[in-house]
N, C-alpha and C positions, 0 to 999 in steps of 0.2 A: 697191468692197468695203465691207462693214459692219465697223467696228472698235469693239470694246467696251473700256471702261475701268472695271473693277470697283473697288469699295471694298475696300481691303486689310483682312484679318481677323487677321493675325498679331498676337500680343500687343505692344502699344505701337507698332505700325507706323502712322505718320502720313503717309508719302509716298503719292504717287499716280502712276500710270503715264504721265500726260500732263497738261501744263499747258493752260490755255485757249488760249494762243498756238499751241501744237502742234496742238490741235484745229482751230483756225482754218485752219492750213496744210493739214491733211488735207481739210477741207471744201472749201477752194478747189481742191484736186486732184480734187474730184468724188466724194469718199467720204462715207459716212454714219458719223458718230461717235456712239456711244451711251455715255453716262456715267451710272454709278449715282449716285443722289441722295446727296449728302454725301461723295462720294469724295475731293474735294479740300479739304474744309473745314479739316482740321487743318493743311494746308499753306498756308492762307490764300487758297484759290481757291474762290469761292462757286459754287453751282449757277447763279446768274444770270450769272456770268462765262462759264461754258461755254455757256449758252444764247445769250448775246449773240454768241458766236463761231460759232453755227450748229449746235452739238451738240444732240442730244436727251437730256434729263435724265430718267431713268426711276426709278421706285420699285423697289427690290429688284434682285437679281442676274440674274433669269431672262433678260430680254431682252438683257442685256449678254453673257451667256455663249452666247447663240444667234447671236453674230456669227462670221464666218469667221476673224477675227484678234482675239485678246484680248491687250491689252498691260497687264501688271501689273509690280509691283516685286518682291515677295517670292514665295518658293516657295508652291505650293498648300498650304493647310491642310486638315485632315481634313473640316471643315465644307463645303469647296468641292468635294470629290470628286464629289458628286452632280450638280454642274453641268457636268461634263466631257461633251463631245459628240464623236462620231467625226469625224475630219478637221478639227476646229477647231485652229488654230495658236495656241499660247500663247507669247508673247514676253516674257521676263522672267528674273530670276534663278531657277534651277531647283533646285540643290543635290540632285540625285538620287543622288549617290554615297553619301551618309550615311543615306538613309532608304529602306530596302527596301519599306516599306508604301506610300510615295508612288509609287515606281517601279512597283510592281505595279498600283496604281490607275490610273495613266496608261496603262500597257500594256493593261489590260483595257478601258479606255474607247475606245481607238482614236484618241485625240487626238495632236497633234503638239507637240513642245516644242523651241523654240530658246532655248538658255541664254545669257543675256547674259554670264555669266562666262567663256565659252570662245570667244566671237566674236573673231576675230583681225583686226587692222588691218595697216598697213604695218609691215614688218620684224618681224612676229610680235607686235606690241604687243597689249594687251587694252584697246581704247578704251572699252568700256562698263563694265568693272569698274574701270578706273583712277580715275575721279572719285570713286566710292564708297570705294575704298581710301584715297584721299588724305584724304577727309573723316574716315573712321574713324581713320586715323593721327593726324590733328590732334586728334581728340577723346580719343584714348587717354591721353595724359598728364593731361588734365583730369579724366576719370573716375577715373584712377589717383590723382590728388590727393585726390579724395573718399574713395576706398577706404582711404587711409592715415589718414583722420581717425578719431578715437575713436568718433564717432557711427555709423560703418560697421564697427565692430569692429576697426578698424586700431589701430596702436600709437601714434597721435597725432603723426605726423611731418608738419610743414609742408613741402610739396614745394619751396617756394622758399627755405627757410631764413630767418633773420632775424638782423641784427647779426652777432655772432660765431658763430652757429649755422649750420653749412654747409647748403646745399641738399641735396636727396635725391640719392642715387646711383641712376641709372637704367640698366638694361641693356635694349637693344632687340635682339631676335633676328629678323633679317630686314632686308634693305636694299632692298626693292622700294618700290613706291609708298607703302604703309602705313608701313613701317619708316622710310623717309626722312622722311616728314612727322612721325612720332612723335618722331624724333630732333631734328628742327628745332624743334618746339614745346617739347620738354623742355629743349633748350639755351637757348631764349629765356626760359624760366622760371628760368634760372640753374643748372639741374641739372648734375651731373657725369655725362656720358653716354658710354656705350660701346656700340657697335653691332657685333653679331656676325652673320656670314653665311657661307654656303658659297661665295659668288661673289666672287672677288677684284676683278673689274672693277666690280661694283656698289658695293663698299665704297669703291673709289678714287673713283668718280664722286660718291658721297655726300659723302665727306670734302672733295673739291674744291669742290662746290657750297656746302657750309656754310661753308667757309673764305672764300669770296668774300663771304659775308654777315657775316663777322667772328665766326662761331661755330666753336668747336673741339670736336670729339668724337673719342673714341678708336675705332679700328676694328680688329677682329681677325677672321681667317678661321677658321671652325670646322674643326678637324682639322689645322691646320698645326702644326708642331713648336713646343712650348712654349706653345700656346694652351690655356688651362684654363678652359673655359666653366663648369664646375662651381664653381670658385673665384669667378668673377665673379658668378654667381648667388647664391652664399652671402653675398657682401658687399653685394648690392643691396638698396635699399629698395623699388624698384619694377622688375618685369620686364614688358616688353611683348612679347608674341609676335605676330610679323607675317610669318610665312612662308606663302607661297602656291605651290602647284603646281596649275595650272589643270586641273580635271577629275579631280583625285586628292585623297585624304585627306592632311592635313598630316602631315609627319614628326614623331614624338614626340621632340623634341630635349631636353626638360626632364624628367628622370626624377623619380619620387616622392622618391628620396633627395636630389636637388638641392633640391626644394621643402622637404623636411624640414630641410635645412641652413640655410634662410633664417631671419632673425630673426623672432620672433613679432610679429605685427602689421604685417609687410611685405605687399606686394601683388603680384598678377599680373593683368595685363589681357591676355586671350587674344583678340586681334582676329580670328584665323583660326579661331574656334570653329565657324563655318559648315562648315568642312572637317574638323572633328574636334579642332582645337586642337593646340598644340605641347607641352603639359604633360600628363603621365600623370594628374595630379589634376584636369584641367579637365573640366567637364561644362556643358552649355549652360544658360544662365539666360535670364531675360526682362527687359524694361525695367521691368516692374512689380515684379520681385523680382530685382535684378541681381547680388547678391553672396552668397557663402557662404564659410565658413572651413573649410579642410582643412589638416592638418599645421601649424596655427597661422598660416596665411597666408590673407589675404583674396583671393578669386578673383572677378574681374569677367569674365564670359564671355557677353556679350550678342551674338547674331549679327547684329543690325540696328542697330548704333551710329548710322549716319547718320540714323535716324529721330528722334534727339534734336534734329536741326536740319532739320525736314522741308521748309521752304520752300527753303532753300539746296540741300538734297539733291535735291528734286524738280526744281528748275530745272536743276541740273547733269545729272541723269539724262535729262531730256527733251532737253537740248542734245546729249547724246551719242547718244541712240537715235533721234531723229526722222528722220534721213536714212535709217536702216535701215527704219523703219516705213513711210516713204513708198515706198521701193523694194519692200518686200514687198506693199504694197497696190496700188501702181501697175502693177508688172510681173506680179504674181501670185507666189505663194509659191515655186513650183517654179522659175520663170524667174529670180527674184531670187537664189535659191540657186545656180543654175548660173552666173549672171553674176558672182557674188562668192564666190570660194572661202573668203575669210575669214569671211563670214557663214555659209557652209555648215559651218564648223568648230563653229558653235554648235548644230547639230542634234543632239539627244540621242535623241529617240524620234520615230518616224513611223508612224502607223497600226498600232500594236500591235507594232512591232519596234524593237529598239535599233539605233541608227546609230553611236554612238560606241564605238570598239573597247575603250577602257579601261573604260567602264561595263559593257560586255558581259562582259569578262573577270572583272571584280570580282563580277558577279552570276551568273556561270556560265550565261550565256544566249547564244544565237547573235547574231551581228551581221549587219546588212544594209547594204550599201554603196549610198549615194545612191539610195534608193528613190523620191525625188521625180522622177527622170528617167522612170520608168514613169508616174508620176502626171501628167506633162505631157501625156500622150496621152489623159488622161481629163478630163471636165468638172471644173473647179475649184469648190470651195464658195465662194460669195460672200455667203452669208447672214450 
């Protein structure tokens, strides 16, 4: 099979869908790997490195998108819509729930989309989303520290404190991969950290894990008697939103009134903005212009935080995805989906039809169950 690795075009996106080592493994499997010139440069992977691994490095995106399988990191941008081909399989983060125009373009093209954010592993885990969530979580307190500074329109709070001045009070909403890492880093910075979640088990696991590291954080379950999330947010210097419901828009747990109650110059980092964010005041920003002020609070709502550390993030992404890419290319798309129900959970769109029930319901469109089983009886595209 021919596997294309395009250069990412999203604002500030510096990751790439495949490392040279990953390309080498695919070439050894007998596949042709086509990499767009400069695709890995910002992650520290030169064109020469890909060529040395047996990949073909080509100018421009056309030959990349003419491949049967295209592996990329971020969702398609409007400038890429014209590259879509019927029956081409796109494997990467899709984010179709929040962008009707993107969904319409993919349906019209007849392309296929396997979304990394909904691929399931053992015991229902999200093995492809998890490493990016952990990186975003670790970065959240660091970008939050910047947002609190006067130069970013913050109130001038030093997140670590100094001498007799206490460190910042941080509220983390969500106790999954991103929330756990955000709480861990904030605690290491000396912050007073409270983690809120609707899941009691995750809260207990988080508190136990951090206690073993000698870090103490407060934990509260949203909705339990006496738990006042609004009061906690009002007292916070920094709120980190880290709630994820795979394949769904994020719940709006932080109202405008809660934001308005925060001290002027405090900050919100909405890690889950890809899925709409948890605050009513959140709207998506970019790495080139990451913050804005609303209700007197600095908002940082960048959907691709891991792009700030592209070499680490690309290496982690490829380590998680390479086995799936090899299966898709080696067995054929349809056969690989049939053999791995967790991988099949990632299929969003197939040849002009919606496969994921939640996406279909949200879009008021019909759903088609496992259409690749019919496709297995037809010649596969290997171009």
